[in-house]
RODO-343310 format. One line per field, with one value per residue: residue number from 1; x, z, y of N, C-alpha, C in turn; chain. Coordinates in nm, 4 decimals. Each point is the difference from the previous one (the first is absolute). Layout:
seq: (NUM,...);
nxx: (X,...);
nzz: (Z,...);
nyy: (Y,...);
caxx: (X,...);
cazz: (Z,...);
cayy: (Y,...);
cxx: (X,...);
czz: (Z,...);
cyy: (Y,...);
mol: (A,...);
END
This chain:
seq: (1,2,3,4,5,6,7,8,9,10,11,12,13,14,15,16,17,18,19,20,21,22,23,24,25,26,27,28,29,30,31,32,33,34,35,36,37,38,39,40,41,42,43,44,45,46,47,48,49,50,51,52,53,54,55,56,57,58,59,60,61,62,63,64,65,66,67,68,69,70,71,72,73,74,75,76,77,78,79,80,81,82,83,84,85,86,87,88,89,90,91,92,93,94,95,96,97,98,99,100,101,102,103,104,105,106,107,108,109,110,111,112,113,114,115,116,117,118,119,120,121,122,123,124,125,126,127,128,129,130,131,132,133,134,135,136,137,138,139,140,141,142,143,144,145,146,147,148,149,150,151,152,153,154,155,156,157,158,159,160,161,162,163,164,165,166,167,168,169,170,171,172,173,174,175,176,177,178,179,180,181,182,183,184,185,186,187,188,189,190,191,192,193,194,195,196,197,198,199);
nxx: (0.0942,0.0023,-0.1522,-0.0222,-0.1570,0.0205,-0.0733,-0.0027,-0.0704,0.1327,-0.0410,0.1133,-0.0894,0.1087,-0.0512,0.0302,0.0025,-0.0603,0.0704,-0.0926,0.0957,0.1073,-0.1553,-0.0388,0.1044,0.0029,-0.1030,0.0889,0.0472,-0.0958,-0.0640,0.1076,0.0180,-0.0990,0.0384,0.0883,-0.0042,-0.0604,-0.0088,-0.1457,0.0659,0.0083,-0.0171,0.0147,-0.0937,0.0422,-0.1639,0.0048,-0.0167,-0.0113,-0.0769,0.0295,0.1040,-0.0820,-0.1027,0.0597,0.0930,-0.0725,-0.0386,0.1403,-0.0072,-0.1284,0.0502,0.1201,-0.1147,0.0131,-0.1399,-0.0354,-0.0824,0.0411,-0.1277,-0.0589,-0.0595,-0.0173,0.0345,-0.0673,-0.1074,0.0535,0.0586,-0.1237,-0.1236,0.0926,0.0010,-0.1488,-0.0367,0.1154,-0.1290,-0.1000,0.1043,0.0067,-0.0422,-0.0769,0.0128,0.1362,0.1004,-0.0289,0.0517,-0.0231,-0.0416,-0.1459,0.0672,-0.1274,0.0728,0.0508,0.0157,0.0594,-0.0483,-0.0439,-0.1034,0.0689,-0.1135,-0.0244,-0.0811,-0.0992,0.0677,-0.0258,-0.0854,-0.0491,0.0519,-0.1077,-0.0671,0.1027,0.0698,0.0070,0.1099,-0.0740,0.0238,-0.0604,0.0323,0.0550,-0.0880,0.0026,0.1612,-0.0908,-0.1027,-0.0108,-0.0213,-0.1400,0.0031,0.1231,-0.1299,-0.0383,0.0917,0.0005,-0.1665,0.0162,0.0753,-0.0638,-0.0690,0.0377,0.0872,-0.0431,-0.0610,0.0042,0.0351,-0.0361,0.0772,-0.0752,-0.0751,0.0061,-0.0117,-0.1195,0.0734,-0.0336,0.0629,-0.0674,0.0610,0.0393,-0.1266,-0.0264,0.1235,-0.0395,-0.0853,-0.0948,0.0266,-0.1476,-0.0499,-0.0241,-0.0486,-0.1179,0.0863,0.0630,0.1095,0.1731,0.0798,0.1227,-0.0167,-0.0397,0.0867,0.0255,-0.0170,0.1301,-0.0547,0.0993,0.0111,-0.1218,0.0314,-0.0686,0.0302);
nzz: (0.0013,-0.0744,0.0287,0.1788,-0.0130,0.0720,0.0769,0.0794,0.1064,-0.0107,-0.1268,-0.0398,0.0948,0.0606,-0.0042,0.1582,-0.0448,0.0734,0.0608,0.0175,0.0448,-0.1004,-0.1079,0.0342,-0.0332,-0.1511,-0.0759,0.0126,-0.0471,-0.1335,0.0239,0.0316,-0.0937,-0.0533,0.0356,-0.0128,-0.1548,0.0211,-0.1544,-0.0820,-0.0798,-0.1250,-0.0667,-0.0735,-0.0324,-0.1099,0.0015,-0.1649,0.0674,-0.0166,0.0366,-0.1080,-0.0943,0.0180,-0.0167,-0.1129,-0.0281,0.0132,-0.0479,-0.0778,-0.0021,0.0140,-0.0898,-0.0875,0.1048,-0.1573,0.0228,0.1071,0.0345,-0.1220,0.0200,-0.0718,-0.0730,-0.0339,0.0088,-0.1132,-0.0334,-0.0718,0.1117,0.0848,-0.1544,-0.0059,0.1284,-0.0230,-0.1067,0.0131,0.0691,-0.0865,-0.0745,0.1483,-0.0284,-0.0468,0.0877,-0.0660,0.0779,-0.0287,0.0986,0.0066,-0.1554,-0.0311,-0.0608,-0.0585,0.0678,0.0298,0.0950,-0.0185,-0.0951,-0.0697,-0.0443,-0.0519,-0.0174,0.0696,-0.0007,0.0614,-0.0868,-0.1563,0.0612,0.0293,-0.1465,-0.0437,0.0570,-0.0339,0.1331,0.0232,-0.0762,-0.0862,-0.0589,-0.0831,-0.0972,-0.1739,-0.1022,-0.0481,-0.0917,-0.1035,0.0839,-0.0493,0.0239,0.0407,0.1093,-0.0509,-0.0562,0.0461,-0.0207,-0.1279,-0.0111,0.0233,-0.0025,-0.0708,0.0707,0.0153,0.1012,0.0566,-0.1149,-0.0513,-0.1372,-0.0193,-0.1325,-0.0381,-0.0945,-0.1558,0.0216,-0.0237,-0.1227,0.0971,0.0146,0.1235,0.0296,-0.1439,0.0020,0.0605,-0.0813,-0.0741,0.1792,-0.0518,0.0845,-0.0261,0.0049,-0.1738,0.1040,-0.0954,-0.0808,0.0674,0.0117,0.0387,0.1064,-0.0928,0.0958,-0.1182,0.0581,-0.0872,-0.0288,-0.0290,-0.0595,-0.0732,0.0761,-0.0144,-0.0854,-0.0715,0.0100);
nyy: (-0.1380,0.1134,-0.0295,-0.0001,0.0230,0.0018,0.0254,0.0707,-0.0249,-0.0685,-0.0313,0.0684,-0.0188,-0.0107,-0.1582,-0.0179,-0.0996,-0.0405,-0.0819,-0.1162,-0.0232,0.0624,-0.0320,-0.0665,0.0115,0.0160,-0.0750,-0.0674,0.0671,-0.0170,-0.0854,-0.0165,0.1274,-0.0207,-0.1368,0.0517,0.0716,-0.1311,-0.0148,-0.0037,-0.0806,0.0932,-0.1140,0.1009,-0.1045,-0.0186,-0.0498,-0.0103,-0.0941,0.1458,0.0594,-0.0349,0.0721,0.1138,-0.0819,-0.0335,0.1302,0.0109,-0.0922,0.0121,0.1456,-0.0269,-0.1002,0.0497,0.0751,0.0128,-0.0282,0.0850,-0.0999,0.0950,0.0463,-0.1003,0.0539,-0.0955,0.1085,-0.0798,-0.0438,0.0413,0.0727,0.0303,0.0265,0.0728,0.0023,-0.0197,0.0523,0.1623,-0.0126,0.0155,0.0853,0.0225,-0.0929,0.0900,0.0388,0.0599,-0.0768,-0.0901,0.0770,-0.0694,-0.0710,0.0301,0.1349,-0.0399,-0.1188,0.0985,-0.0433,0.0852,-0.0491,0.0777,-0.1302,0.0560,-0.0724,-0.0357,0.0896,-0.0691,-0.1183,0.0827,0.0507,-0.1210,-0.0469,0.0646,-0.1420,-0.1058,0.0183,-0.1427,-0.0144,0.0526,-0.0758,0.0670,-0.1357,0.1317,-0.0109,0.0890,-0.0589,0.0936,-0.0612,-0.0365,-0.1242,-0.0119,-0.1766,0.0078,0.0447,-0.0898,-0.1469,0.0013,0.0029,-0.1159,0.0112,0.0489,0.0684,-0.0814,0.0589,-0.0158,0.0229,-0.1411,0.0819,-0.1245,0.0662,-0.1459,0.1285,-0.0053,0.1173,-0.0342,0.0833,0.1449,-0.1172,-0.0186,-0.1233,0.0900,0.0651,-0.0887,-0.0205,0.0948,-0.0329,-0.0464,0.1282,0.0138,-0.1103,0.0177,-0.0621,-0.0367,0.1405,-0.0582,0.0993,-0.0523,-0.0223,-0.0583,-0.1426,-0.1039,-0.1310,0.0637,-0.1677,-0.0018,-0.1253,0.0464,-0.1108,0.0827,0.1410,-0.0254,0.1792);
caxx: (-0.1386,0.0308,-0.0521,-0.0776,-0.0420,-0.0311,-0.1078,0.1149,-0.0206,0.0790,0.1263,0.1246,0.0206,0.0856,-0.0757,0.0913,-0.0075,-0.0175,-0.0838,-0.1536,0.0918,0.0046,-0.0365,0.0162,0.0694,-0.0147,-0.1432,-0.0374,0.1263,-0.0863,-0.1000,0.0393,0.0409,-0.1268,-0.0814,0.0642,-0.0894,-0.0891,-0.0920,0.0399,0.0521,-0.0585,0.0806,-0.0638,0.0236,-0.0789,-0.0902,0.0656,0.1368,0.1104,-0.1024,0.0237,0.1206,0.0439,-0.0431,0.1075,0.1264,-0.0979,-0.0151,0.1186,0.0376,-0.0881,-0.0292,0.1226,-0.0049,0.0940,-0.0903,-0.1301,-0.1771,-0.0822,-0.1271,-0.0303,-0.1123,-0.0428,-0.1552,0.0009,-0.1213,0.0593,0.1318,-0.0544,-0.0519,0.1387,0.0608,-0.0867,0.0842,0.1129,0.0476,-0.0324,0.1071,0.1606,0.1007,0.0679,0.0717,0.1333,0.0463,-0.0744,0.0640,-0.0678,-0.1177,-0.0180,0.0260,-0.1243,-0.0740,0.0818,-0.0978,0.0171,-0.1073,-0.1356,-0.0531,-0.1504,-0.1288,-0.1237,0.0367,0.0053,0.0873,0.1390,-0.0391,0.0806,0.1649,0.0644,-0.0294,0.1671,0.0788,0.1367,0.0307,-0.0831,0.0092,-0.0741,-0.0380,-0.1940,-0.0172,0.1022,0.0663,0.0219,-0.1031,-0.1090,-0.1602,0.0032,-0.0375,0.0721,0.0059,-0.0986,0.0744,0.1199,-0.0255,0.0219,0.1555,0.0787,-0.0148,0.0789,0.1262,0.1051,-0.0435,0.0896,-0.0518,0.1476,-0.0375,0.0861,-0.0151,-0.0026,-0.0466,-0.0483,-0.0165,-0.1228,-0.1056,0.0040,0.1017,0.0908,0.0133,0.0228,0.0882,0.0708,0.0027,-0.1543,-0.0816,-0.0698,-0.0870,-0.2140,-0.0940,-0.1196,-0.0396,0.0723,0.1074,0.0341,0.1494,0.0574,0.1053,0.0419,0.0825,-0.0416,0.0826,0.0077,0.0828,0.0133,0.0397,-0.1501,-0.0370,-0.0231,0.0489);
cazz: (0.0219,-0.0136,0.1434,0.0291,0.0617,0.1285,0.1163,0.1287,0.1261,0.0943,-0.0971,-0.0039,0.1342,0.0845,0.1570,0.0175,0.0188,0.1271,0.0790,0.0601,0.0989,0.0259,0.0189,0.1427,0.1392,-0.0189,0.0772,0.1873,0.0204,-0.0339,0.1115,0.1217,0.0195,-0.0282,0.1494,0.1215,0.0332,0.0537,-0.0588,-0.1579,-0.1578,-0.0659,-0.0987,-0.1301,-0.1007,-0.0821,0.0585,-0.0548,-0.0324,0.1196,0.1367,0.0314,-0.0047,0.1470,0.0669,0.0093,0.0796,0.1269,0.0715,0.0470,0.0865,0.1274,0.0219,0.0032,0.1067,-0.0275,0.0189,0.0993,-0.0940,0.0079,-0.0372,-0.1377,-0.0347,-0.1597,-0.0163,-0.1276,0.0012,-0.1194,0.0669,0.1022,-0.0833,-0.1191,0.0702,0.0586,-0.1405,0.0552,0.1246,-0.0504,-0.0842,0.0633,-0.0288,-0.1309,0.0194,0.0903,0.1019,0.0828,0.1487,0.1634,0.0295,-0.0600,0.0642,-0.0156,0.1485,0.1138,0.1442,-0.0259,-0.1363,0.0689,-0.0922,0.0228,-0.0929,0.0079,0.0303,0.1258,0.0874,-0.0163,0.0839,0.1020,0.0132,-0.0224,0.1606,0.0345,-0.0247,-0.0203,0.0527,-0.1272,-0.1481,-0.1008,-0.0513,-0.0278,-0.1219,-0.1278,0.0454,-0.0178,0.0840,-0.0918,0.0378,0.1409,0.1363,0.0937,0.0455,0.1339,0.0746,-0.0294,0.0518,0.1559,-0.0364,-0.0648,0.0672,0.1265,-0.0167,0.0508,-0.1280,-0.1326,-0.0832,-0.1190,-0.1382,-0.0119,-0.1351,-0.0734,0.0671,-0.1751,0.0747,0.0472,0.1330,0.1199,0.0209,0.0035,0.0191,0.1250,-0.0216,-0.0676,0.0529,-0.0170,0.1360,0.0268,-0.0833,0.0741,-0.0045,0.0418,0.0322,0.1181,0.0337,0.0679,0.0654,0.0027,0.1020,0.0010,-0.0420,-0.1927,-0.0118,-0.1544,-0.0539,-0.1808,-0.0180,-0.0134,-0.1088,-0.0841,-0.1749);
cayy: (0.1156,0.1222,0.0651,-0.0568,0.1106,-0.0536,0.0527,-0.0282,0.0689,0.1001,0.0071,-0.0614,0.0225,-0.1187,-0.0034,-0.1069,-0.1512,-0.0566,-0.1429,0.0205,-0.0011,0.0973,0.0725,-0.0119,0.0492,0.1407,0.0143,-0.0339,0.1106,0.1191,-0.0120,0.0079,0.1535,-0.0010,-0.0002,0.0663,0.1271,-0.0164,0.0004,-0.1009,-0.0617,-0.0091,-0.0553,0.0160,-0.0979,-0.0814,-0.0701,-0.1268,-0.0663,0.0861,-0.0506,-0.1691,-0.0146,0.0836,-0.0977,-0.1240,-0.0258,0.0677,-0.1134,-0.0637,0.0608,-0.0071,-0.1035,0.0398,0.0644,0.1116,0.1526,-0.0314,-0.0445,0.1372,0.0065,0.0618,0.0632,0.0193,0.1081,-0.0211,-0.0697,-0.0345,-0.0885,-0.1237,-0.0877,-0.0347,-0.0474,-0.1101,-0.0614,-0.0750,-0.0860,-0.1128,-0.0678,0.0294,-0.1206,-0.0111,0.1508,-0.0315,0.0742,-0.0431,-0.0655,-0.0030,-0.0124,0.1448,0.1531,0.0724,-0.0077,0.0398,0.0430,0.0984,0.0433,0.0114,0.0593,0.1534,0.0519,0.0903,0.1471,0.0442,-0.0276,0.0741,0.1566,-0.0453,0.0440,0.1326,0.0444,0.0000,0.1104,-0.0322,-0.1347,-0.1251,-0.0197,-0.0037,0.0276,0.0123,0.0338,-0.0024,0.0547,0.0968,0.0301,0.0760,-0.0416,-0.1727,0.0508,0.0219,0.1883,0.0292,-0.0065,0.1538,0.1589,-0.0490,-0.0224,0.1292,0.0733,-0.1133,0.0038,-0.1483,-0.0908,-0.0241,-0.0233,-0.0699,-0.0441,-0.1277,-0.0705,0.1628,0.1043,0.0814,0.1403,0.0088,-0.0773,0.0488,-0.0215,0.0125,0.1078,-0.0795,-0.0401,0.1005,0.0761,0.1174,0.0138,-0.1412,-0.1139,-0.0198,-0.1531,-0.0111,0.1546,0.0449,0.0234,-0.0562,0.1011,-0.1104,0.0210,-0.1238,-0.0380,-0.0764,-0.0717,-0.0858,-0.1279,-0.0432,-0.1408,-0.0959,-0.0077,-0.1024,0.0473);
cxx: (0.1209,-0.0347,-0.0982,-0.0520,-0.1254,-0.0802,0.1036,-0.0505,0.1431,0.1150,0.1307,0.0458,0.0640,-0.0468,0.0647,-0.0592,-0.0472,-0.0413,-0.0992,0.0833,0.0000,-0.0909,-0.1140,0.0374,-0.0164,-0.1679,-0.0131,0.0911,-0.1039,-0.0999,0.0523,0.0488,-0.1774,-0.0492,0.1397,-0.1096,-0.1224,-0.1405,-0.0610,0.0349,-0.1262,0.0406,-0.1603,0.0808,-0.1066,-0.0214,0.0643,0.2149,0.1066,-0.0766,0.0363,0.1226,0.0693,-0.0729,0.1163,0.0714,-0.0808,0.0280,0.0991,0.0719,-0.0771,0.0673,0.1418,0.0552,0.0852,-0.0653,-0.1169,-0.1281,-0.0487,-0.1185,0.0594,-0.1205,-0.0188,-0.1520,0.0151,-0.0937,0.0826,0.1254,-0.0163,-0.0260,0.1811,0.0493,-0.0247,0.0837,0.1239,0.0571,-0.0784,0.1366,0.0915,0.0917,0.0990,0.1009,0.0712,0.0086,-0.1227,0.0495,-0.0988,-0.1782,-0.0655,-0.0139,-0.1344,-0.1026,0.0536,-0.1142,0.0054,-0.0177,-0.1298,-0.0388,-0.1375,-0.0988,-0.0925,0.0320,-0.0029,0.1668,0.1191,-0.0322,0.0576,0.1767,0.0388,-0.0020,0.1301,0.0759,0.1615,0.0404,-0.0355,0.0687,-0.1168,0.0124,-0.1342,0.0511,-0.0376,0.1267,0.0985,-0.0573,-0.0900,-0.1514,0.0452,0.0151,0.1886,0.0126,-0.0811,0.1186,0.1527,-0.0578,-0.0134,0.1037,0.1423,0.0682,0.0650,0.1511,0.0058,-0.0851,0.1047,-0.0874,0.1067,-0.0742,0.0843,-0.0086,0.0285,-0.1098,0.0165,0.0037,-0.1518,-0.0791,0.0310,0.1124,0.1172,-0.0064,0.0300,0.1718,0.0781,-0.0322,-0.1136,-0.0548,-0.0895,-0.0369,-0.1410,-0.0402,-0.1127,-0.0572,0.0048,0.1593,0.0198,0.0855,0.0678,0.1250,0.0729,0.1323,0.0386,0.1377,-0.0124,0.0284,-0.0007,0.0373,-0.1146,-0.0375,0.0000,0.0657,0.1195);
czz: (-0.0147,0.1303,0.0413,0.1212,0.1285,0.0980,0.1154,0.0972,0.0410,-0.0760,0.0516,0.1834,0.0468,0.1343,0.0710,-0.0100,0.1282,-0.0038,0.0300,0.2000,0.0265,0.0156,0.1302,0.1248,-0.0232,0.0775,0.1546,0.0485,0.0296,0.1320,0.1381,0.0035,0.0138,0.1714,0.1004,-0.0081,0.0905,-0.0341,-0.0951,-0.0490,-0.0913,-0.1272,-0.1211,-0.1022,-0.0962,0.0318,-0.0483,-0.0035,0.1325,0.1362,0.0308,0.0482,0.1607,0.1147,0.0754,0.0359,0.2005,0.0515,-0.0035,0.1103,0.1445,0.0450,0.1086,0.1212,-0.0270,0.0369,0.0718,-0.0611,0.0470,-0.0712,-0.2011,-0.0662,-0.1628,-0.0509,-0.1352,-0.0439,-0.1516,-0.0172,0.0709,-0.0788,-0.0647,0.1212,0.0078,-0.1340,0.0619,0.1044,-0.0728,-0.0751,0.0483,0.0191,-0.1884,0.0038,0.0139,0.1462,0.1392,0.0820,0.1318,0.0208,-0.0869,0.0906,0.0105,0.1510,0.1167,0.0930,-0.0060,-0.1173,0.0388,-0.1909,-0.0199,-0.1161,0.0292,-0.0001,0.1867,0.0672,-0.0167,0.0540,0.1697,0.0291,0.0702,0.1579,0.0390,-0.0378,-0.0020,0.0402,-0.1235,-0.1451,-0.0946,-0.1357,-0.0488,-0.1428,-0.0452,0.0283,-0.0576,0.1330,-0.1560,0.0194,0.1186,0.0954,0.0151,-0.0311,0.1143,0.1135,0.0246,0.0704,0.1903,0.0373,-0.0456,0.1020,0.1162,-0.0041,0.0095,-0.0825,-0.0933,-0.1047,-0.1064,-0.0773,-0.0768,-0.1717,-0.0394,-0.0170,-0.1763,0.0483,-0.0098,0.0731,0.0866,0.0288,-0.0356,0.0561,0.2264,0.0025,-0.0335,0.0835,-0.0093,0.1478,-0.0071,-0.1223,0.0281,-0.0410,0.0389,-0.0033,0.1162,-0.0014,0.1104,0.0053,0.0101,0.1333,0.0402,-0.0573,-0.1727,-0.0168,-0.1579,0.0421,-0.1062,0.0400,-0.0603,-0.1628,-0.1005,-0.1783,0.0515);
cyy: (0.1432,0.0835,-0.0639,0.0818,-0.0845,0.0615,0.0042,0.1081,0.0583,0.0410,-0.0065,0.0806,-0.1402,0.0008,-0.1095,-0.1141,-0.0734,-0.1367,0.0079,0.0100,0.1776,0.1186,-0.0530,0.0778,0.1926,0.0070,-0.0074,0.1459,0.1437,-0.0592,0.0271,0.1154,0.0147,0.0218,0.0414,0.1155,0.0193,0.0518,-0.1202,0.0213,-0.0087,-0.0696,0.0175,-0.1322,-0.0211,-0.1368,-0.1296,-0.0136,0.0967,-0.0719,-0.1920,0.0028,0.0516,-0.1081,-0.0920,0.0470,0.0835,-0.1579,-0.0546,0.0898,-0.0477,-0.1575,-0.0459,0.0940,0.1572,0.1140,-0.1145,-0.0027,0.1348,-0.0292,0.0663,0.0199,-0.0297,0.0401,0.0009,-0.0781,-0.0518,-0.1194,-0.1231,-0.1133,-0.0869,-0.0461,-0.1515,-0.1335,-0.0565,-0.0900,-0.1959,-0.0560,0.0372,-0.1203,0.0251,0.1609,0.0161,0.1074,-0.0360,-0.1239,-0.0224,0.0119,0.1231,0.0887,0.0049,-0.0104,0.0364,0.0493,0.1576,0.0982,0.0743,0.0767,0.1159,0.0001,0.1013,0.1655,0.0101,-0.0512,0.0790,0.1016,-0.0238,0.0054,0.1461,0.0945,-0.0040,0.1015,-0.0086,-0.1648,-0.0879,0.0151,0.0225,0.0062,-0.0028,0.0512,0.1144,0.0092,0.0905,0.1881,0.1084,-0.0423,-0.0966,0.0936,0.1035,0.1649,-0.0248,0.0311,0.1342,0.1034,-0.0073,0.0126,0.0796,0.0959,-0.0123,0.0040,-0.1869,-0.1127,0.0191,-0.0516,-0.1048,-0.0401,-0.0869,0.0142,0.1300,0.1104,0.0820,0.1425,0.0225,-0.0449,0.0415,-0.0707,0.0127,0.1777,0.0197,-0.0496,0.1332,0.1462,0.0964,0.0009,0.1300,-0.0301,0.0165,-0.1228,0.0473,0.0767,0.0465,0.0378,-0.0534,0.0182,-0.1118,0.0464,-0.1385,-0.0139,-0.0349,-0.0659,-0.1057,-0.1348,-0.0427,-0.1256,-0.0893,-0.0014,-0.1377,-0.0038,-0.0564);
mol: (A,A,A,A,A,A,A,A,A,A,A,A,A,A,A,A,A,A,A,A,A,A,A,A,A,A,A,A,A,A,A,A,A,A,A,A,A,A,A,A,A,A,A,A,A,A,A,A,A,A,A,A,A,A,A,A,A,A,A,A,A,A,A,A,A,A,A,A,A,A,A,A,A,A,A,A,A,A,A,A,A,A,A,A,A,A,A,A,A,A,A,A,A,A,A,A,A,A,A,A,A,A,A,A,A,A,A,A,A,A,A,A,A,A,A,A,A,A,A,A,A,A,A,A,A,A,A,A,A,A,A,A,A,A,A,A,A,A,A,A,A,A,A,A,A,A,A,A,A,A,A,A,A,A,A,A,A,A,A,A,A,A,A,A,A,A,A,A,A,A,A,A,A,A,A,A,A,A,A,A,A,A,A,A,A,A,A,A,A,A,A,A,A,A,A,A,A,A,A);
END
């Protein structure tokens, strides 16, 4: 070929390649730093594959005692349904050691609106994974609205943030941001972890 034209999310940007163990250590360090701040850790995550990949790593970290058994709320009806499919085929997945990572006692699958609202009464010590991954829709926006103003809270981005999305604006330091028509002052810590990109 004289020319090859290909779509690429990242273009020529170099990103470190990590083993699953290295990726889990980086995730552990982010979680421990967030818990030390004393607030909730919000993880905007894509419902299919990214959420399950994170659950696998959390399960490994909990089983190895690298992390204490923190409550992890998976607050996305689509992620909950997709996880059931992953669980049915767990024996066919890679990196599966120590049983299904989707059956940890500290994983809480949130499906109803009432259950989701109840999470917002938790002011510290919880990990909340919720869609959408770029914060432009879904339940994550409610959790951001209830946590962004808290200086002890942390938002950990684990996926690509397209220009103009709320996720990208938060990473760029926008303050305040508008959610559901309301201006929210941003005091939470913004963190980014590139180790989970599928691109």
